[in-house]
Jmol script that loads the backbone (N, CA, C; Angstrom):
load data "model"
ATOM      1  N   UNK A   1     119.556 175.908  69.127  1.00  0.00           N
ATOM      2  CA  UNK A   1     121.500 175.623  68.661  1.00  0.00           C
ATOM      3  C   UNK A   1     122.527 175.959  68.518  1.00  0.00           C
ATOM      4  N   UNK A   2     122.881 176.299  68.668  1.00  0.00           N
ATOM      5  CA  UNK A   2     124.745 177.399  68.040  1.00  0.00           C
ATOM      6  C   UNK A   2     125.258 176.185  67.535  1.00  0.00           C
ATOM      7  N   UNK A   3     125.971 176.404  66.016  1.00  0.00           N
ATOM      8  CA  UNK A   3     127.187 175.756  66.385  1.00  0.00           C
ATOM      9  C   UNK A   3     128.693 176.388  66.607  1.00  0.00           C
ATOM     10  N   UNK A   4     128.815 175.132  66.837  1.00  0.00           N
ATOM     11  CA  UNK A   4     130.523 175.767  67.247  1.00  0.00           C
ATOM     12  C   UNK A   4     131.669 176.813  66.467  1.00  0.00           C
ATOM     13  N   UNK A   5     131.286 175.975  65.139  1.00  0.00           N
ATOM     14  CA  UNK A   5     132.228 176.497  64.202  1.00  0.00           C
ATOM     15  C   UNK A   5     131.990 177.525  62.722  1.00  0.00           C
ATOM     16  N   UNK A   6     130.948 177.285  63.433  1.00  0.00           N
ATOM     17  CA  UNK A   6     129.326 178.071  61.850  1.00  0.00           C
ATOM     18  C   UNK A   6     129.104 176.811  61.413  1.00  0.00           C
ATOM     19  N   UNK A   7     129.781 176.987  59.983  1.00  0.00           N
ATOM     20  CA  UNK A   7     129.575 176.219  58.910  1.00  0.00           C
ATOM     21  C   UNK A   7     130.657 174.569  58.839  1.00  0.00           C
ATOM     22  N   UNK A   8     130.160 173.865  58.832  1.00  0.00           N
ATOM     23  CA  UNK A   8     130.460 172.865  58.799  1.00  0.00           C
ATOM     24  C   UNK A   8     131.126 172.614  57.195  1.00  0.00           C
ATOM     25  N   UNK A   9     131.032 173.181  56.486  1.00  0.00           N
ATOM     26  CA  UNK A   9     131.185 172.436  54.902  1.00  0.00           C
ATOM     27  C   UNK A   9     132.719 172.836  54.386  1.00  0.00           C
ATOM     28  N   UNK A  10     133.238 171.634  53.995  1.00  0.00           N
ATOM     29  CA  UNK A  10     134.602 172.144  53.426  1.00  0.00           C
ATOM     30  C   UNK A  10     135.631 170.793  54.738  1.00  0.00           C
ATOM     31  N   UNK A  11     135.409 170.452  55.451  1.00  0.00           N
ATOM     32  CA  UNK A  11     135.820 169.288  55.590  1.00  0.00           C
ATOM     33  C   UNK A  11     136.176 168.481  55.441  1.00  0.00           C
ATOM     34  N   UNK A  12     135.324 167.677  54.845  1.00  0.00           N
ATOM     35  CA  UNK A  12     135.813 165.700  53.843  1.00  0.00           C
ATOM     36  C   UNK A  12     136.819 166.668  53.142  1.00  0.00           C
ATOM     37  N   UNK A  13     137.232 167.898  52.941  1.00  0.00           N
ATOM     38  CA  UNK A  13     138.440 168.185  51.274  1.00  0.00           C
ATOM     39  C   UNK A  13     139.783 168.237  51.860  1.00  0.00           C
ATOM     40  N   UNK A  14     139.431 168.716  53.369  1.00  0.00           N
ATOM     41  CA  UNK A  14     140.811 168.519  54.012  1.00  0.00           C
ATOM     42  C   UNK A  14     140.938 167.009  54.647  1.00  0.00           C
ATOM     43  N   UNK A  15     139.959 166.842  54.751  1.00  0.00           N
ATOM     44  CA  UNK A  15     140.537 164.614  54.821  1.00  0.00           C
ATOM     45  C   UNK A  15     141.309 163.953  53.963  1.00  0.00           C
ATOM     46  N   UNK A  16     140.226 165.202  52.363  1.00  0.00           N
ATOM     47  CA  UNK A  16     140.899 164.204  51.520  1.00  0.00           C
ATOM     48  C   UNK A  16     142.349 164.203  50.759  1.00  0.00           C
ATOM     49  N   UNK A  17     142.370 165.494  50.874  1.00  0.00           N
ATOM     50  CA  UNK A  17     143.855 165.881  50.733  1.00  0.00           C
ATOM     51  C   UNK A  17     145.110 165.535  51.714  1.00  0.00           C
ATOM     52  N   UNK A  18     144.547 164.619  52.530  1.00  0.00           N
ATOM     53  CA  UNK A  18     145.431 164.591  53.613  1.00  0.00           C
ATOM     54  C   UNK A  18     145.256 163.005  53.555  1.00  0.00           C
ATOM     55  N   UNK A  19     144.222 162.090  52.807  1.00  0.00           N
ATOM     56  CA  UNK A  19     144.746 160.683  52.316  1.00  0.00           C
ATOM     57  C   UNK A  19     145.379 161.046  51.294  1.00  0.00           C
ATOM     58  N   UNK A  20     145.003 161.633  50.357  1.00  0.00           N
ATOM     59  CA  UNK A  20     146.245 161.953  48.763  1.00  0.00           C
ATOM     60  C   UNK A  20     147.587 161.416  49.204  1.00  0.00           C
ATOM     61  N   UNK A  21     147.363 162.714  50.123  1.00  0.00           N
ATOM     62  CA  UNK A  21     149.337 162.920  50.409  1.00  0.00           C
ATOM     63  C   UNK A  21     149.873 161.497  51.082  1.00  0.00           C
ATOM     64  N   UNK A  22     149.227 161.075  51.650  1.00  0.00           N
ATOM     65  CA  UNK A  22     149.446 159.332  52.427  1.00  0.00           C
ATOM     66  C   UNK A  22     149.849 158.549  51.040  1.00  0.00           C
ATOM     67  N   UNK A  23     148.527 158.623  50.305  1.00  0.00           N
ATOM     68  CA  UNK A  23     148.358 157.137  49.339  1.00  0.00           C
ATOM     69  C   UNK A  23     149.386 157.956  47.874  1.00  0.00           C
ATOM     70  N   UNK A  24     150.007 158.859  48.647  1.00  0.00           N
ATOM     71  CA  UNK A  24     150.617 159.084  46.813  1.00  0.00           C
ATOM     72  C   UNK A  24     152.167 158.841  47.177  1.00  0.00           C
ATOM     73  N   UNK A  25     152.289 159.068  49.064  1.00  0.00           N
ATOM     74  CA  UNK A  25     153.910 158.696  49.240  1.00  0.00           C
ATOM     75  C   UNK A  25     153.857 157.080  49.540  1.00  0.00           C
ATOM     76  N   UNK A  26     152.551 156.568  49.647  1.00  0.00           N
ATOM     77  CA  UNK A  26     152.562 154.697  49.681  1.00  0.00           C
ATOM     78  C   UNK A  26     152.845 154.584  48.314  1.00  0.00           C
ATOM     79  N   UNK A  27     152.553 154.855  47.158  1.00  0.00           N
ATOM     80  CA  UNK A  27     152.824 154.551  46.332  1.00  0.00           C
ATOM     81  C   UNK A  27     154.150 154.012  45.623  1.00  0.00           C
ATOM     82  N   UNK A  28     154.621 155.960  46.115  1.00  0.00           N
ATOM     83  CA  UNK A  28     156.241 156.504  45.667  1.00  0.00           C
ATOM     84  C   UNK A  28     156.644 154.794  46.693  1.00  0.00           C
ATOM     85  N   UNK A  29     156.566 154.971  47.821  1.00  0.00           N
ATOM     86  CA  UNK A  29     157.895 153.752  48.431  1.00  0.00           C
ATOM     87  C   UNK A  29     157.461 152.581  47.751  1.00  0.00           C
ATOM     88  N   UNK A  30     156.400 152.172  47.300  1.00  0.00           N
ATOM     89  CA  UNK A  30     156.069 150.412  47.003  1.00  0.00           C
ATOM     90  C   UNK A  30     156.463 150.370  45.332  1.00  0.00           C
ATOM     91  N   UNK A  31     156.398 151.959  44.770  1.00  0.00           N
ATOM     92  CA  UNK A  31     157.380 151.800  43.042  1.00  0.00           C
ATOM     93  C   UNK A  31     158.807 151.275  43.367  1.00  0.00           C
ATOM     94  N   UNK A  32     159.608 152.281  44.325  1.00  0.00           N
ATOM     95  CA  UNK A  32     160.951 151.881  44.777  1.00  0.00           C
ATOM     96  C   UNK A  32     161.124 150.751  44.796  1.00  0.00           C
ATOM     97  N   UNK A  33     160.274 150.400  46.022  1.00  0.00           N
ATOM     98  CA  UNK A  33     161.108 149.198  46.244  1.00  0.00           C
ATOM     99  C   UNK A  33     160.684 148.127  45.155  1.00  0.00           C
ATOM    100  N   UNK A  34     159.436 148.358  44.255  1.00  0.00           N
ATOM    101  CA  UNK A  34     159.751 147.452  43.363  1.00  0.00           C
ATOM    102  C   UNK A  34     160.463 147.516  42.206  1.00  0.00           C
ATOM    103  N   UNK A  35     161.478 148.845  41.930  1.00  0.00           N
ATOM    104  CA  UNK A  35     162.393 148.262  41.431  1.00  0.00           C
ATOM    105  C   UNK A  35     163.369 147.902  41.678  1.00  0.00           C
ATOM    106  N   UNK A  36     163.573 148.059  43.073  1.00  0.00           N
ATOM    107  CA  UNK A  36     164.595 147.508  43.415  1.00  0.00           C
ATOM    108  C   UNK A  36     164.339 145.512  43.449  1.00  0.00           C
ATOM    109  N   UNK A  37     163.511 145.442  43.789  1.00  0.00           N
ATOM    110  CA  UNK A  37     163.208 143.830  43.955  1.00  0.00           C
ATOM    111  C   UNK A  37     163.536 143.371  42.892  1.00  0.00           C
ATOM    112  N   UNK A  38     162.775 144.079  41.807  1.00  0.00           N
ATOM    113  CA  UNK A  38     162.920 143.884  39.956  1.00  0.00           C
ATOM    114  C   UNK A  38     164.370 143.600  39.358  1.00  0.00           C
ATOM    115  N   UNK A  39     165.362 145.063  40.357  1.00  0.00           N
ATOM    116  CA  UNK A  39     166.934 144.527  39.541  1.00  0.00           C
ATOM    117  C   UNK A  39     167.525 143.593  40.195  1.00  0.00           C
ATOM    118  N   UNK A  40     167.076 143.178  41.155  1.00  0.00           N
ATOM    119  CA  UNK A  40     167.934 142.330  42.122  1.00  0.00           C
ATOM    120  C   UNK A  40     167.259 140.835  41.999  1.00  0.00           C
ATOM    121  N   UNK A  41     166.300 141.238  41.106  1.00  0.00           N
ATOM    122  CA  UNK A  41     166.200 139.335  41.573  1.00  0.00           C
ATOM    123  C   UNK A  41     166.394 139.101  39.504  1.00  0.00           C
ATOM    124  N   UNK A  42     166.519 140.820  38.774  1.00  0.00           N
ATOM    125  CA  UNK A  42     167.218 140.212  37.305  1.00  0.00           C
ATOM    126  C   UNK A  42     168.724 139.481  37.473  1.00  0.00           C
ATOM    127  N   UNK A  43     169.003 140.403  38.565  1.00  0.00           N
ATOM    128  CA  UNK A  43     171.165 140.297  39.270  1.00  0.00           C
ATOM    129  C   UNK A  43     170.843 139.099  39.078  1.00  0.00           C
ATOM    130  N   UNK A  44     170.562 139.048  40.266  1.00  0.00           N
ATOM    131  CA  UNK A  44     170.404 136.983  40.666  1.00  0.00           C
ATOM    132  C   UNK A  44     170.392 136.236  39.520  1.00  0.00           C
ATOM    133  N   UNK A  45     169.240 136.139  39.130  1.00  0.00           N
ATOM    134  CA  UNK A  45     168.993 135.451  37.548  1.00  0.00           C
ATOM    135  C   UNK A  45     170.257 134.731  36.936  1.00  0.00           C
ATOM    136  N   UNK A  46     170.979 136.277  36.387  1.00  0.00           N
ATOM    137  CA  UNK A  46     171.975 136.704  35.839  1.00  0.00           C
ATOM    138  C   UNK A  46     173.515 135.909  36.282  1.00  0.00           C
ATOM    139  N   UNK A  47     173.461 136.602  37.747  1.00  0.00           N
ATOM    140  CA  UNK A  47     174.613 135.643  38.357  1.00  0.00           C
ATOM    141  C   UNK A  47     174.021 134.084  38.618  1.00  0.00           C
ATOM    142  N   UNK A  48     173.345 133.421  38.542  1.00  0.00           N
ATOM    143  CA  UNK A  48     173.339 132.324  38.490  1.00  0.00           C
ATOM    144  C   UNK A  48     173.616 131.780  37.458  1.00  0.00           C
ATOM    145  N   UNK A  49     172.834 131.797  36.457  1.00  0.00           N
ATOM    146  CA  UNK A  49     173.056 131.182  34.753  1.00  0.00           C
ATOM    147  C   UNK A  49     174.394 131.175  34.821  1.00  0.00           C
ATOM    148  N   UNK A  50     175.392 132.558  34.801  1.00  0.00           N
ATOM    149  CA  UNK A  50     176.658 132.382  34.611  1.00  0.00           C
ATOM    150  C   UNK A  50     178.006 131.045  35.331  1.00  0.00           C
ATOM    151  N   UNK A  51     177.098 131.066  37.008  1.00  0.00           N
ATOM    152  CA  UNK A  51     178.056 130.286  37.642  1.00  0.00           C
ATOM    153  C   UNK A  51     177.727 128.914  36.880  1.00  0.00           C
ATOM    154  N   UNK A  52     176.535 128.279  37.087  1.00  0.00           N
ATOM    155  CA  UNK A  52     176.120 127.168  35.974  1.00  0.00           C
ATOM    156  C   UNK A  52     177.158 127.343  35.298  1.00  0.00           C
ATOM    157  N   UNK A  53     176.820 128.077  34.208  1.00  0.00           N
ATOM    158  CA  UNK A  53     177.809 127.586  32.764  1.00  0.00           C
ATOM    159  C   UNK A  53     179.233 127.646  32.943  1.00  0.00           C
ATOM    160  N   UNK A  54     179.740 128.402  34.101  1.00  0.00           N
ATOM    161  CA  UNK A  54     181.037 128.108  34.562  1.00  0.00           C
ATOM    162  C   UNK A  54     181.207 127.050  35.007  1.00  0.00           C
ATOM    163  N   UNK A  55     180.542 126.899  36.169  1.00  0.00           N
ATOM    164  CA  UNK A  55     180.763 125.670  36.633  1.00  0.00           C
ATOM    165  C   UNK A  55     180.917 124.214  35.758  1.00  0.00           C
ATOM    166  N   UNK A  56     180.311 123.818  34.289  1.00  0.00           N
ATOM    167  CA  UNK A  56     180.481 122.541  33.622  1.00  0.00           C
ATOM    168  C   UNK A  56     181.755 122.506  33.601  1.00  0.00           C
ATOM    169  N   UNK A  57     182.866 123.488  33.218  1.00  0.00           N
ATOM    170  CA  UNK A  57     184.331 123.508  33.303  1.00  0.00           C
ATOM    171  C   UNK A  57     184.951 123.028  33.993  1.00  0.00           C
ATOM    172  N   UNK A  58     184.434 122.817  35.499  1.00  0.00           N
ATOM    173  CA  UNK A  58     185.018 122.718  36.560  1.00  0.00           C
ATOM    174  C   UNK A  58     185.286 121.358  37.116  1.00  0.00           C
ATOM    175  N   UNK A  59     186.218 120.857  37.535  1.00  0.00           N
ATOM    176  CA  UNK A  59     187.843 121.770  37.692  1.00  0.00           C
ATOM    177  C   UNK A  59     189.246 121.962  36.996  1.00  0.00           C
ATOM    178  N   UNK A  60     188.456 120.925  35.653  1.00  0.00           N
ATOM    179  CA  UNK A  60     189.773 120.907  34.836  1.00  0.00           C
ATOM    180  C   UNK A  60     189.754 122.437  33.981  1.00  0.00           C
ATOM    181  N   UNK A  61     189.243 122.895  33.145  1.00  0.00           N
ATOM    182  CA  UNK A  61     189.243 123.595  32.179  1.00  0.00           C
ATOM    183  C   UNK A  61     189.026 125.257  32.908  1.00  0.00           C
ATOM    184  N   UNK A  62     189.872 125.729  33.608  1.00  0.00           N
ATOM    185  CA  UNK A  62     189.367 127.226  34.202  1.00  0.00           C
ATOM    186  C   UNK A  62     189.419 128.281  33.293  1.00  0.00           C
ATOM    187  N   UNK A  63     190.541 128.160  32.151  1.00  0.00           N
ATOM    188  CA  UNK A  63     190.286 129.164  31.200  1.00  0.00           C
ATOM    189  C   UNK A  63     188.753 129.521  30.574  1.00  0.00           C
ATOM    190  N   UNK A  64     187.974 128.061  30.751  1.00  0.00           N
ATOM    191  CA  UNK A  64     187.351 128.081  29.715  1.00  0.00           C
ATOM    192  C   UNK A  64     185.361 128.262  30.511  1.00  0.00           C
ATOM    193  N   UNK A  65     186.240 127.548  32.270  1.00  0.00           N
ATOM    194  CA  UNK A  65     184.771 128.397  32.983  1.00  0.00           C
ATOM    195  C   UNK A  65     185.195 130.476  32.910  1.00  0.00           C
ATOM    196  N   UNK A  66     186.003 130.390  33.348  1.00  0.00           N
ATOM    197  CA  UNK A  66     186.084 131.939  33.307  1.00  0.00           C
ATOM    198  C   UNK A  66     185.116 132.285  31.797  1.00  0.00           C
ATOM    199  N   UNK A  67     185.363 131.866  30.885  1.00  0.00           N
ATOM    200  CA  UNK A  67     185.082 132.704  29.701  1.00  0.00           C
ATOM    201  C   UNK A  67     183.715 132.103  29.561  1.00  0.00           C
ATOM    202  N   UNK A  68     183.262 130.901  29.353  1.00  0.00           N
ATOM    203  CA  UNK A  68     182.161 130.985  29.951  1.00  0.00           C
ATOM    204  C   UNK A  68     180.979 131.908  30.919  1.00  0.00           C
ATOM    205  N   UNK A  69     181.625 131.964  32.017  1.00  0.00           N
ATOM    206  CA  UNK A  69     181.349 133.459  33.001  1.00  0.00           C
ATOM    207  C   UNK A  69     180.862 134.622  32.669  1.00  0.00           C
ATOM    208  N   UNK A  70     182.205 134.804  32.376  1.00  0.00           N
ATOM    209  CA  UNK A  70     181.971 136.275  31.529  1.00  0.00           C
ATOM    210  C   UNK A  70     181.215 136.307  30.597  1.00  0.00           C
ATOM    211  N   UNK A  71     180.971 135.231  29.546  1.00  0.00           N
ATOM    212  CA  UNK A  71     180.154 135.689  28.671  1.00  0.00           C
ATOM    213  C   UNK A  71     178.556 135.121  28.778  1.00  0.00           C
ATOM    214  N   UNK A  72     178.443 134.471  30.503  1.00  0.00           N
ATOM    215  CA  UNK A  72     177.401 134.882  30.484  1.00  0.00           C
ATOM    216  C   UNK A  72     176.670 135.802  31.420  1.00  0.00           C
ATOM    217  N   UNK A  73     177.695 136.151  32.240  1.00  0.00           N
ATOM    218  CA  UNK A  73     177.597 137.897  32.541  1.00  0.00           C
ATOM    219  C   UNK A  73     177.046 139.037  31.837  1.00  0.00           C
ATOM    220  N   UNK A  74     177.801 138.922  30.138  1.00  0.00           N
ATOM    221  CA  UNK A  74     177.663 140.175  29.139  1.00  0.00           C
ATOM    222  C   UNK A  74     176.429 139.502  28.638  1.00  0.00           C
ATOM    223  N   UNK A  75     175.799 138.493  29.036  1.00  0.00           N
ATOM    224  CA  UNK A  75     174.527 137.969  27.557  1.00  0.00           C
ATOM    225  C   UNK A  75     173.722 138.561  28.683  1.00  0.00           C
ATOM    226  N   UNK A  76     173.687 138.602  29.829  1.00  0.00           N
ATOM    227  CA  UNK A  76     172.685 138.718  30.973  1.00  0.00           C
ATOM    228  C   UNK A  76     172.100 140.117  31.276  1.00  0.00           C
ATOM    229  N   UNK A  77     172.992 140.989  30.628  1.00  0.00           N
ATOM    230  CA  UNK A  77     172.990 142.532  31.553  1.00  0.00           C
ATOM    231  C   UNK A  77     173.982 142.920  32.012  1.00  0.00           C
ATOM    232  N   UNK A  78     174.938 142.114  32.386  1.00  0.00           N
ATOM    233  CA  UNK A  78     176.023 142.609  33.665  1.00  0.00           C
ATOM    234  C   UNK A  78     176.849 142.813  33.173  1.00  0.00           C
ATOM    235  N   UNK A  79     176.932 144.497  32.952  1.00  0.00           N
ATOM    236  CA  UNK A  79     177.802 144.993  32.320  1.00  0.00           C
ATOM    237  C   UNK A  79     179.330 144.284  33.151  1.00  0.00           C
ATOM    238  N   UNK A  80     180.481 144.915  32.814  1.00  0.00           N
ATOM    239  CA  UNK A  80     181.967 144.847  33.447  1.00  0.00           C
ATOM    240  C   UNK A  80     182.425 145.230  34.644  1.00  0.00           C
ATOM    241  N   UNK A  81     181.144 146.887  34.445  1.00  0.00           N
ATOM    242  CA  UNK A  81     181.783 147.218  35.291  1.00  0.00           C
ATOM    243  C   UNK A  81     180.443 146.715  37.224  1.00  0.00           C
ATOM    244  N   UNK A  82     179.953 146.155  37.487  1.00  0.00           N
ATOM    245  CA  UNK A  82     178.602 146.029  37.942  1.00  0.00           C
ATOM    246  C   UNK A  82     179.774 145.150  38.447  1.00  0.00           C
ATOM    247  N   UNK A  83     180.404 143.516  37.977  1.00  0.00           N
ATOM    248  CA  UNK A  83     181.812 142.880  38.173  1.00  0.00           C
ATOM    249  C   UNK A  83     182.754 143.083  39.579  1.00  0.00           C
ATOM    250  N   UNK A  84     182.418 142.539  40.798  1.00  0.00           N
ATOM    251  CA  UNK A  84     183.191 143.231  41.777  1.00  0.00           C
ATOM    252  C   UNK A  84     184.146 142.475  41.586  1.00  0.00           C
ATOM    253  N   UNK A  85     183.750 140.896  42.200  1.00  0.00           N
ATOM    254  CA  UNK A  85     184.828 140.371  42.238  1.00  0.00           C
ATOM    255  C   UNK A  85     184.465 138.872  41.325  1.00  0.00           C
ATOM    256  N   UNK A  86     185.103 138.176  40.750  1.00  0.00           N
ATOM    257  CA  UNK A  86     185.152 137.068  39.710  1.00  0.00           C
ATOM    258  C   UNK A  86     185.285 136.930  38.606  1.00  0.00           C
ATOM    259  N   UNK A  87     185.193 135.664  38.131  1.00  0.00           N
ATOM    260  CA  UNK A  87     184.546 134.471  38.405  1.00  0.00           C
ATOM    261  C   UNK A  87     185.912 134.007  39.926  1.00  0.00           C
ATOM    262  N   UNK A  88     186.197 134.031  40.967  1.00  0.00           N
ATOM    263  CA  UNK A  88     187.114 133.362  41.518  1.00  0.00           C
ATOM    264  C   UNK A  88     186.201 132.086  42.140  1.00  0.00           C
ATOM    265  N   UNK A  89     187.302 131.151  42.091  1.00  0.00           N
ATOM    266  CA  UNK A  89     187.895 129.573  42.439  1.00  0.00           C
ATOM    267  C   UNK A  89     187.681 128.757  43.374  1.00  0.00           C
ATOM    268  N   UNK A  90     187.111 128.244  44.215  1.00  0.00           N
ATOM    269  CA  UNK A  90     188.041 127.637  45.946  1.00  0.00           C
ATOM    270  C   UNK A  90     187.559 126.172  45.391  1.00  0.00           C
ATOM    271  N   UNK A  91     188.161 125.458  46.517  1.00  0.00           N
ATOM    272  CA  UNK A  91     187.812 124.063  47.479  1.00  0.00           C
ATOM    273  C   UNK A  91     188.111 123.704  46.568  1.00  0.00           C
ATOM    274  N   UNK A  92     189.902 123.835  45.773  1.00  0.00           N
ATOM    275  CA  UNK A  92     190.186 122.742  44.845  1.00  0.00           C
ATOM    276  C   UNK A  92     189.735 123.079  43.050  1.00  0.00           C
ATOM    277  N   UNK A  93     189.751 124.312  42.713  1.00  0.00           N
ATOM    278  CA  UNK A  93     188.566 124.652  41.456  1.00  0.00           C
ATOM    279  C   UNK A  93     187.357 123.848  41.531  1.00  0.00           C
ATOM    280  N   UNK A  94     186.718 123.785  42.867  1.00  0.00           N
ATOM    281  CA  UNK A  94     185.554 122.738  42.664  1.00  0.00           C
ATOM    282  C   UNK A  94     184.506 124.221  42.223  1.00  0.00           C
ATOM    283  N   UNK A  95     185.125 125.024  42.993  1.00  0.00           N
ATOM    284  CA  UNK A  95     183.639 125.775  43.499  1.00  0.00           C
ATOM    285  C   UNK A  95     183.956 127.389  42.892  1.00  0.00           C
ATOM    286  N   UNK A  96     183.006 127.719  41.912  1.00  0.00           N
ATOM    287  CA  UNK A  96     183.070 129.247  41.787  1.00  0.00           C
ATOM    288  C   UNK A  96     181.867 129.915  42.317  1.00  0.00           C
ATOM    289  N   UNK A  97     182.444 131.582  41.819  1.00  0.00           N
ATOM    290  CA  UNK A  97     181.655 132.531  42.498  1.00  0.00           C
ATOM    291  C   UNK A  97     181.607 133.660  42.050  1.00  0.00           C
ATOM    292  N   UNK A  98     180.573 134.685  42.138  1.00  0.00           N
ATOM    293  CA  UNK A  98     180.921 136.145  41.314  1.00  0.00           C
ATOM    294  C   UNK A  98     180.298 136.211  42.659  1.00  0.00           C
ATOM    295  N   UNK A  99     180.395 138.143  42.358  1.00  0.00           N
ATOM    296  CA  UNK A  99     179.949 139.475  43.248  1.00  0.00           C
ATOM    297  C   UNK A  99     179.926 140.653  42.143  1.00  0.00           C
ATOM    298  N   UNK A 100     178.497 140.689  42.449  1.00  0.00           N
ATOM    299  CA  UNK A 100     177.751 141.889  41.493  1.00  0.00           C
ATOM    300  C   UNK A 100     177.443 143.047  41.825  1.00  0.00           C
ATOM    301  N   UNK A 101     177.908 144.308  41.841  1.00  0.00           N
ATOM    302  CA  UNK A 101     176.929 146.268  42.481  1.00  0.00           C
ATOM    303  C   UNK A 101     176.529 145.864  41.498  1.00  0.00           C
ATOM    304  N   UNK A 102     174.908 146.987  41.466  1.00  0.00           N
ATOM    305  CA  UNK A 102     174.587 147.791  40.292  1.00  0.00           C
ATOM    306  C   UNK A 102     174.115 148.850  41.687  1.00  0.00           C
ATOM    307  N   UNK A 103     174.657 150.581  40.604  1.00  0.00           N
ATOM    308  CA  UNK A 103     173.787 150.983  41.167  1.00  0.00           C
ATOM    309  C   UNK A 103     172.124 151.923  40.770  1.00  0.00           C
ATOM    310  N   UNK A 104     171.552 151.523  41.299  1.00  0.00           N
ATOM    311  CA  UNK A 104     169.659 151.255  40.249  1.00  0.00           C
ATOM    312  C   UNK A 104     168.732 152.741  40.664  1.00  0.00           C
ATOM    313  N   UNK A 105     168.840 152.928  39.840  1.00  0.00           N
ATOM    314  CA  UNK A 105     168.251 154.662  39.925  1.00  0.00           C
ATOM    315  C   UNK A 105     166.967 154.225  40.296  1.00  0.00           C
ATOM    316  N   UNK A 106     166.277 155.367  41.594  1.00  0.00           N
ATOM    317  CA  UNK A 106     164.994 154.738  41.603  1.00  0.00           C
ATOM    318  C   UNK A 106     163.832 155.778  41.432  1.00  0.00           C
ATOM    319  N   UNK A 107     162.753 156.389  41.728  1.00  0.00           N
ATOM    320  CA  UNK A 107     161.574 156.894  40.370  1.00  0.00           C
ATOM    321  C   UNK A 107     161.203 158.034  42.198  1.00  0.00           C
ATOM    322  N   UNK A 108     160.985 157.667  42.789  1.00  0.00           N
ATOM    323  CA  UNK A 108     160.950 159.101  43.595  1.00  0.00           C
ATOM    324  C   UNK A 108     162.198 159.211  45.059  1.00  0.00           C
ATOM    325  N   UNK A 109     162.832 158.989  45.505  1.00  0.00           N
ATOM    326  CA  UNK A 109     163.907 158.546  46.098  1.00  0.00           C
ATOM    327  C   UNK A 109     165.509 159.415  45.084  1.00  0.00           C
ATOM    328  N   UNK A 110     165.470 160.644  45.630  1.00  0.00           N
ATOM    329  CA  UNK A 110     166.933 161.232  44.884  1.00  0.00           C
ATOM    330  C   UNK A 110     168.077 160.582  44.678  1.00  0.00           C
ATOM    331  N   UNK A 111     168.601 159.871  46.245  1.00  0.00           N
ATOM    332  CA  UNK A 111     169.655 159.307  45.785  1.00  0.00           C
ATOM    333  C   UNK A 111     169.170 158.071  45.173  1.00  0.00           C
ATOM    334  N   UNK A 112     170.250 157.303  44.879  1.00  0.00           N
ATOM    335  CA  UNK A 112     170.288 155.850  44.202  1.00  0.00           C
ATOM    336  C   UNK A 112     170.113 155.124  45.339  1.00  0.00           C
ATOM    337  N   UNK A 113     169.611 153.825  45.003  1.00  0.00           N
ATOM    338  CA  UNK A 113     170.382 152.377  46.252  1.00  0.00           C
ATOM    339  C   UNK A 113     171.028 151.555  45.172  1.00  0.00           C
ATOM    340  N   UNK A 114     172.092 151.031  45.931  1.00  0.00           N
ATOM    341  CA  UNK A 114     172.824 150.101  45.514  1.00  0.00           C
ATOM    342  C   UNK A 114     172.813 148.718  45.893  1.00  0.00           C
ATOM    343  N   UNK A 115     172.574 147.909  44.461  1.00  0.00           N
ATOM    344  CA  UNK A 115     172.245 146.294  44.867  1.00  0.00           C
ATOM    345  C   UNK A 115     173.152 145.886  44.722  1.00  0.00           C
ATOM    346  N   UNK A 116     173.138 144.624  45.756  1.00  0.00           N
ATOM    347  CA  UNK A 116     174.833 143.474  45.643  1.00  0.00           C
ATOM    348  C   UNK A 116     174.717 142.936  46.414  1.00  0.00           C
ATOM    349  N   UNK A 117     174.491 141.885  45.757  1.00  0.00           N
ATOM    350  CA  UNK A 117     174.943 140.147  45.325  1.00  0.00           C
ATOM    351  C   UNK A 117     176.366 139.609  45.643  1.00  0.00           C
TER     352      UNK A 117
END
end "model"
wireframe off; spacefill off
backbone 0.3
color backbone group
């Protein structure tokens, strides 16, 4: 009986090459998503700490609450260019909010992703 393609040597190498390309792509995607999540989580913790520290002075001490919020933001790695709005006060100076945004450099994606809280 004659073989259809002659020799079957090297077919597994082609399959492995395709699998390796897929695995490297999956690793790159998971790494970039992990970097985005890590930055989001750190920013969320920093903003939460800053807002809790600033909220301790409300509603009577607005300048002290602003100073405490800005101090905790800087202390936890949120630079001034990352702060979009805040601290802002509402509901009769009983609520405080801060909005931050950071451009996250990714490892495998050519353009950075913007993380905003």
